[in-house]
C-alpha positions in Angstrom: -3.2 29.8 21.0 -4.6 31.0 24.4 -8.0 32.6 24.9 -6.4 36.0 25.3 -4.4 35.5 22.1 -7.5 34.7 20.2 -9.3 37.8 21.5 -6.3 39.9 20.7 -6.2 38.6 17.2 -10.0 39.3 16.9 -9.4 42.9 18.1 -6.6 43.4 15.6 -8.7 42.0 12.8 -11.6 44.4 13.6 -9.1 47.3 13.9 -7.3 46.6 10.6 -10.5 45.5 8.7 -13.4 47.3 10.4 -16.9 46.1 9.7 -19.5 48.7 8.8 -17.0 51.5 8.4 -18.2 54.5 6.5 -21.0 57.0 6.5 -24.7 56.8 5.7 -26.3 59.5 3.5 -29.2 61.0 5.4 -29.2 58.7 8.4 -32.2 58.4 10.6 -30.0 58.8 13.7 -26.4 60.1 14.2 -24.1 61.1 17.1 -20.4 61.7 17.6 -18.3 61.3 20.6 -14.7 61.6 22.0 -12.7 60.2 24.7 -10.5 63.2 25.6 -8.2 61.1 27.8 -6.7 59.3 24.8 -8.0 61.1 21.7 -10.4 58.4 20.5 -13.2 59.7 18.2 -16.3 57.8 17.0 -19.2 58.9 14.8 -22.1 56.6 14.4 -25.0 56.8 12.0 -27.9 54.4 11.5 -31.0 53.7 9.5 -34.2 52.0 10.7 -36.2 49.4 8.8 -39.7 50.0 7.6 -41.1 49.3 11.1 -39.2 52.3 12.4 -37.6 50.4 15.3 -35.3 47.8 13.9 -31.8 48.8 13.0 -31.4 48.0 9.4 -28.0 49.6 8.7 -25.3 51.1 10.9 -22.0 52.7 10.0 -19.2 54.3 12.0 -16.2 56.4 11.3 -13.5 57.2 13.8 -9.9 57.3 14.8 -8.1 56.2 17.9 -6.7 53.2 19.6 -7.2 49.7 18.4 -9.6 49.0 21.3 -12.0 51.9 20.6 -12.2 51.2 16.9 -12.3 47.4 17.1 -15.0 47.6 19.9 -17.1 49.9 17.7 -16.7 47.6 14.7 -17.8 44.6 16.9 -20.7 46.6 18.2 -22.0 47.6 14.8 -22.1 43.9 13.8 -23.9 43.0 16.9 -26.7 45.6 16.7 -27.9 45.1 13.1 -31.4 43.5 13.2 -32.1 44.5 16.8 -34.6 47.1 17.9 -33.7 50.5 19.3 -35.1 49.5 22.7 -33.0 46.3 22.8 -29.8 48.2 21.9 -30.7 51.0 24.4 -30.9 48.3 27.1 -27.6 46.6 26.1 -25.3 46.5 29.1 -21.8 47.6 28.6 -20.7 44.3 30.1 -21.9 42.4 27.1 -19.6 44.4 24.8 -16.8 44.0 27.3 -17.3 40.3 27.3 -17.2 40.3 23.5 -13.9 42.1 23.6 -12.7 39.3 25.8 -9.5 40.7 27.3 -8.8 42.4 30.6 -9.2 46.2 30.3 -7.7 48.9 32.5 -10.0 51.7 33.6 -8.6 53.9 30.8 -9.0 51.1 28.1 -12.5 50.5 29.4 -13.5 54.1 28.4 -12.0 53.4 25.0 -13.9 50.1 24.6 -17.3 51.5 25.5 -17.1 54.9 23.6 -18.9 53.5 20.6 -21.7 52.0 22.8 -22.2 55.4 24.5 -22.3 57.2 21.1 -24.8 54.7 19.8 -27.1 55.0 22.8 -27.0 58.8 22.5 -28.0 58.5 18.8 -30.9 56.2 19.7 -32.0 58.5 22.5 -32.1 61.5 20.2 -33.9 59.7 17.4 -36.3 57.5 19.4 -36.3 58.9 22.9 -34.9 55.6 24.4 -33.7 55.9 27.9 -30.2 57.3 28.4 -28.6 56.0 31.6 -26.8 58.5 33.8 -23.4 57.0 32.9 -23.8 58.3 29.3 -25.1 61.8 30.2 -21.6 63.2 30.6 -20.2 61.7 27.4 -18.5 64.3 25.2 -21.0 64.0 22.4 -21.8 66.3 19.5 
């Protein structure tokens, strides 16, 4: 199995068996976003630990292509136990590397939708910096 095949299998696994899928009752932070180019939708909610900064639990719901949903599943696994500031500073390249396959510009928007939604949720809840690239995201 080649490296690309391994990553494709991982993407399909996260798509078919998403981690952290669902909704939190009364979350500490929440945001929803869309990628109007291909119809992807992601909603992310999270709760902080007693210190008020560490992400204790994170859940997502959504629909869309395998890339958007799998990337969001991978993201939710990666951010548990990290602080709001650490996640706010997380470069999109780190998530793209985790996905592990070449992405066209359209698929890149699919892949980073969840990250943008998560950064907006943290910005709203904790006032973490929100880079310009996420300002125009179609977020509710």
